[in-house]
N, C-alpha and C positions, 0 to 999 in steps of 0.2 A: 504492498500501499505506499511507501514510504522509501524514498533513496536518497543516500547522500551521498555530495559530486563534489571533488575538490582540484582545484587550479592553483599555478604559481607555486610548486611542490605543496600541494595542498594547505595553503598560507593562507586560504578560499576557501570556506566549507560553503557548502548550501545544501538544505535543506528542502526534499520536493512531494509533492503528491502526485503520484504516478495513474491519478484519476483524472482530473483537471491536469497538470503539470505545471501547475502555479507552484512558485517557488515560495515556503513557507516561511522560511528564515536564513538569514546569509553570517556569517559571521567570519572576521578577518584578524589574523593574527599577524599584529605592525612590527617593523625592524624595533630590538634596541639600542637606541645610540649608546654607545660605547666611546668611554674616552682614551681609549689604545685604538689607534687610526689602522696599528698593521696589523690587529688580529682577523678584519676581513674589510673589503672594500667600502671606502669610505667612509669606516668609523663604524658601522650600523653590522651587529650579527642579526643576518637574514635569516630566520626562523626556514628550513627545509627538514619537515612534518612526515614521518610514517606514521599512517592512517589505516585500524582496523578496527571489527566493531564485535561486541562480547557476541556468544547463539543466542543470545535473549533478546538481543537489540536496544537493550537498556544500555548500557556504556560507548560510547565511542573514546578508543582511547590513542592517543598524539604521543609520539617522539621525536622530539626534538635533533637532529642527527647533527647540528652545527654548535648547538647546546645542551647543558647539561639539565634536562627540562624531558617530563613526562606529563601531558595534559591528561585530564579525564574526563568526559564532558558526559551528563547525566542527561538523556530523551526521554521525555515527557510524551506521551502519543495517546491520542484517541484516536483510532480508525472510523468507526461510526460519523465521527464530527469530521473527519479529513482532516485532523490536527495535529500534529509533532510541534515539538521547538527542545532546543539546549534547554534545559532549565537548571541547568549549575556546571559550573565548569572548576576547577579543581587543578591547582599547579603544584606536579614537586618534585624537587630540587636534586637530584639524584649525582653520586660520585661519579659517575662515566658516560658518555653518551650510550643511548641505547641505539644499535645499529641495526637490530633488525629484534622482530617479536611476533610472539603468538598465544592468542589466549588459548589457557590452558581448560579453563573454568570459572564461574560466577559461582557462586553458591551464598546461600542464606549464613551471615557468621552463628556461631553458635559459641558464648563465652558469656563472661559478667555483661550487664544492664550497664546503660551508660550510668554512668555518676555525676553529670552535670543533667541534669535535669530542667534548670533553670533556664540552659544553653536552648534548650530544644521544646521551650513552652510548657513545659512539665508531660509533653507526649515522648513515649519512649522511642525512640530515630530507627528509620530503615538503616538496618546491618546489613553489610557484602562482605565478602571475603571475594578478589580479585586476584587468581593466580596468572600469571605469567609467566613464558620463557622467552629469556631474552639473550642476546647476542651481545654482547660491549667486547670493545678493544682487545682486553685479553683474558675473559670469559666468558662462560654461558652458565646462566644461573637460573634458578625459577626466582621469580620478584610475586613477593604476597602482599596487595595492598589493601586494607581494613579500609571500606567502605563506610559512612553511616551519613547519613544525610538528615540536617536539622533542621530543616523546613522539606515540605511538600511542593513538589513541581509540581505548578497548576499549568493546565491550560488557555485559564480564565482569566488570567494574568496582563492579555496586552501586551501593551508598549510597543515600537517601533518595529517595522518587520525588519529592519536594518541593525542588528546587534555587533557592535564594534567588541572586541576582547583584546586586550594588550595583551603582551609577552611580561608583562611584570602586574601579578597578581595576587593578591591577598585574599 
């Protein structure tokens, strides 16, 4: 029902409805200005992103092979209403760039409940464990990411059709 396309080394992502072929959302990853001009052209570290999606189509995972960053985008979908959008973006700074990766699986996290209920407005957060097999410059390893959402992604929240996502997120 939905498809995600990437352009310009996956720096521009678009979410499309395959029934109407309407673009539902555009996300752009912009270069980060760098003080060290020798690190890249014109002092900007231009993102070059590898992209995959988990089997449940709930998470888009992007690895920036020019910098040491991993992005996880949570997809909110309503197939009946023909709506989908990236509802949350999380940035992880890692020790080495991930050159290639595949999703081993996403499963509900079974562990101790979240301790900060004030952070989740008193609700139990949605928690998942995302497992990746990663190829880094000197090692192949399994990476486990504990995901929990402190908010519920809503398709009713409106907003502009185009969301700009900077490469320096908190």
